[in-house]
N, C-alpha and C positions, 0 to 999 in steps of 0.2 A: 504493500500500500504506500502511495506517495505521501510524503509529508509536505508541509508548507515550505520547508527548506529546499526541496528539490523540484518543486513545481512553481516557484515564484521568482520572477526576474527582479533582481535587486540592483539599484544604481546608487552608488555612494558618492556624495559630494564632500570632497576632502580639502582641507586648507593647506596642509603640508605633509610631506613624507619624510621629515627630518628624524633624527635619532632621539625620539622622545617616547614617553610612556604611553600617551594616547595613540601614537603611531604603532607602537608594538602591539597594543590591543587591537588596532585595526588589522594588523597582519594576522593575528590569531583568528580574528573574525573571518577574514577572507579565506584563510586556510581551512577553517572549519566548514565554511560554505562549500568550498571545492570538494572536501572529503564527503560531503552530503550530496554531491551530484549537482550542485548549483554553479552557475557561471555568472558571477556578478561583474559589473563594470564600475570602474573608478573614474570620476571626473575630478581632476586635481588642479588647484590654483597655482601650484609650483611644479618644477620638474628638475630632474637630475639629482635628487636627494637620496638619503641613505637607504630607505626602504623600497625605492622604485624598482630596482632590478630584482630584488627578492620577491616582490609581488608579481612582476612579469614572469618570473620563473615558475609561478603557480599556474601560468597559462591565462592570467587575467589581463584584460585590456585596460590600459590607463590612457585617458584622453586629457590632454592639457587644455585647460579653459582659462588660463591666466594671462593670455597674450596682452591684455589691456589693464592698465592701472584702475580705470574707471569701474566702479562696482556695477553700474548700469550696463556697461558693455559686457562685463563678465556674466551678468545675469542673462543677457540676450544670448550669449554663446551657450550657456548651460541649458536654456530653454530649447534652443535649436537642437542640441545633442540629445536631450531627453525625448523630444518629439520624434527624432530619428530612431532612438533605441527602444521606445515604448515599454519601459519597465512597469512592473506592478507596484513597486514601492520605491520611493526616494528616501534615502537616509543620509542625514548630515552626520559627519564624524567629529566635528568641532563645534563649539558653541558659536563661534563667529561665522560659521557657514550655515547656521540655522535658517536665516532669512532667505538665502538662495533656495533652500529646499522648500520653504513655505510658499514663496511666490511662484516658483516653478510648479509646485504641486497644485496650487490654486488655478493657474492658467492652463494646466494640462489635464486636470481632473485626477491626478495620481496621488494616492495617500502618501504623506510624508512623515518622517520621524526626525525630531530634533535631538541634539546631544547636549549633555551637561557633564563636562569632564573634570570639574573642579568643585569648589565649595559653594558655587552659585554667586555669592557676593562678589568675589574677586573678578569673575568673568563678566558680571553685570557692569562693574566699575570700569573695567578695561574697555568695554564697548561704548561707554558713555551712557548718560541717563536715559535718553530716548531709545537708542539702538539696543542698549542692554535690556531695557524693559520689553521691547518688541521681540527680541531674540528669545526671551524666556517665556513670554505669554502668548506669542502668536502660534507656535506649533501645537497641533492637536494632540500630539503624543511626544514626550521627551524621554529618552533613555539616559538615566543618570548612573554614574558608577560609584556614587557615595551616598549612603543612607543619611549622613549628616547634611550633604548638599540637598537631598530631596526634602528633608525636614525644613531646611531654610527656605526652599522654594515654596513650600506649603505656607510657611509663615508670611511670605510675600504675596500671598493671594492666589497661587496656582492650585487648581483643583487636583487633589491627590489622585483622582482617577485618570489624569493626563500624564502621570509620572510613572515610569517603569524602572525598576532597579535592575540594572545590567552590570553585575559586579565584574571587576577585573579578574582575570584568571592568569595562571602561570603554568608553563610547561615544566613541571617538576623534574621530568626526566633529563632536561637540559642543564640542571643544576645539581650535580652530585654532591653528597655530603662527605666530608673528610674529617677525621679526628683532629681537634685543635687544642686538646686539653693541656699540653705541657710546653707550648711554644713561648719563646721569649725573643724579642720584646712582644708585648701584646699589640697587635695592629688593629687600629680602629679606623674604619672606612666610612666616608660619606660620598654620595654620588648624586649628581644632578647638574642642571645648567647653572652656571655661575651668574645668577641674577638675584635681585633683592629678595624675591619670594623664598629662596632656599636658605637664606641666612647662614651662608658659609662663614661669615665673620664670627658668628656665635660658635660654630664648630672650632674655628682656629683658637678662639679664647679658651675654650674648654681643653683643647689639646695642650696649650701652654700651661694651664693650671695643673693638669694631670701629670705633665712632665716634671713639674716642680714637686708634686706630691709623691711620685714614684721614683724620683731621682733618675729619670730618663728611661724607665722600663716600659714606656709606651711610645708607639709611633703612630702618627696620623697619616691618612691617605685620602686625597681628594680626587675623585674621578669626575670629569666633565670639563666643559669650557664655556665661555660666555663673556659678556662685556665687562664684568667686574673682576676678571682674573688679575689684571695688573694691580688693582687696589688691594686685593686679597693677598697677593704675593708681598706687597709692601707692608701690610699688616703683620704677616708672618715674620718678615725681616725685623720689624720694630720690636717684636716680642722675643727675638733671639732664636727663632725656630729655623734651624738649618734644614737642608734637604733630607738629611738623615732623620730628622725629627718630624718633618712634615713634607710629604711629597705631593706635588701637583702633577698628576699623570696625564691630564687632558682627556680627550675622548678615547675610549677603549672599546674595541669590538668584542673582546673576550671577557665579558663580565663574569661568567662562571669561574674563570681563572682568578679573577680579582677576589671573589667571595671565598674561593678555596684557600687563598693565601692570607685571608684576614681572619680576625677573631671576634670582632664586635662590629655591628653596623649602627650608625647613628643618622637619624633624620632630624634636622634642626629647623625645618620650614615654618613660616608664619601661617601658611595656608596650603591645603592640598585637597585632592579628591580622595581616591583610593590609590596610594602611591605604589606603582609597580615595583620600585626598588625595595620596598619593605617586603612585598610578597616574594621577590626573588631571593633576598637575603634569608628570609625564613625558610624557603625551600632548600637553600644551600646549607642549612644547619647553623646559621649565625644568630646569636641572641641580638635582639634589636632594642635600642633605646630611642624613642621618638617623642617629638612634641605631640601633644594631644590635639591634632588638627584633622579636619575633614573626616574621613572614614577610618582613621587609625584605630580608634577604640572599638570599631566593629570588626577589625582584623585581629587585633592583639588582645588576649586575655591577660590583663595586668598581673604580673607576678608569676605567671605560668608559662605563657608562650612569648613573653617579652615585657617591656615596660614602656609606659608613656608618662610624660610630665607636662606641666603647664608651660606653654611656649615662652612665657615671660620669666620663668624661674630657672635661670641658668644654674643656680646652685643645686636644684633638685636633679637636673640632668647630670651634673658632675657627680653627685652622691650615688646615683644609680649606676653610673659607669664605674665608679670606684668599687662599689659592691661586687660588680661582675669581674673586675680586674683581680680583686683579692680572693675570689672564690671560683676557681676553675671548675669545680664540681657543679656549682650553680650554673655556670655558662653551658656546660654539657646538658644539664637537665632542661634548661630553657630551650636550647637548640633542638632537642628531641621533640619537645611539645610543639615547637614552631613548625617543624617539618610535617608533623602529623596533622596540624591544623590546616596547612596548605593543601595537603593531599585530600583531606575530607571536605573542605569547603570551597577551595579556589582552584581546583585542578582543571586543566585545559579540557578534559573530556566532558565537563559539565556545561561547556559553552553552547553546545548544540541544542540542548533543551531550553536554555535561556533564550536563544535566538528564535526557536520555534514559538515560544510564548510571545515574544516581542512582535514578531511578524503577524502572528494570528491576531493580536490586539490591533495592529495597524490596519488590517484588512476588514475589521468589523464595521 
């Protein structure tokens, strides 16, 4: 018997295929659709980015619709391609592409799905008051990856019946677990774009304080790149952190290798949705200490599969890390529970059933 997944033509409107968490989830979604016998199409505003060739290798067509800077011109191009493709569902993969899906769906009569990939408030603010409000309230159905973000959207007046929880997943098989119980120095890793949201300045301060407390028995590692890299490197220099104490490794393709060679993962963001890096670290058997933002508290059971702290309480984050550094047995216990949690609740094989429910809802 055919399911919605293998009898429905899906067209995704995508803002970027860069090396980000939302784009990794897009790849998982496209791969799952192909495995279910579906042949989706991607309309993308950018080209030549990290995930493009990987998606093409799935046999999926990517059509560039970002030839013009004008939003109106891009909309006309999207409408033209959608009329040619005649999909059954239009799906936005980024919050800022929601209105392309809404207007195109309205003009073509095709059901559309919006996206909410973060905590709702930050996305709204980035789009501006009017465009942000429209991007949140115009879609008939929005797929959000964070229960915290969904709760915020409801508080802003969005009918909960228009909100669908589509959790992030992780391919746990790609992140093998290795024993880390007796390694020295303890390597603490943070990963993400070097932008204000991620608060890597907070991470650097914490590493400096831990180095003092442990007499150098801790090493920090930052994975990622972005506009704040120069400022962050200057901050590290001012705090006396040499490359041996804190390494800026830049963009890395082999994240499983990074997790394998690290002992603790830290997320210091001021806001998030459901962070991919947290799921990946947990799948890799790393204890996680995170700020309590977005959907983190829905992923981590505090004290059992990881820890979270108030984003503004640097001292609390420091104390939780100190507790893990001092207790390798606790690190191992947390790691085992974290891996089990990912396998039971966020495994890649669960995505097909989530998408089946999402598309069934969109077609009603």
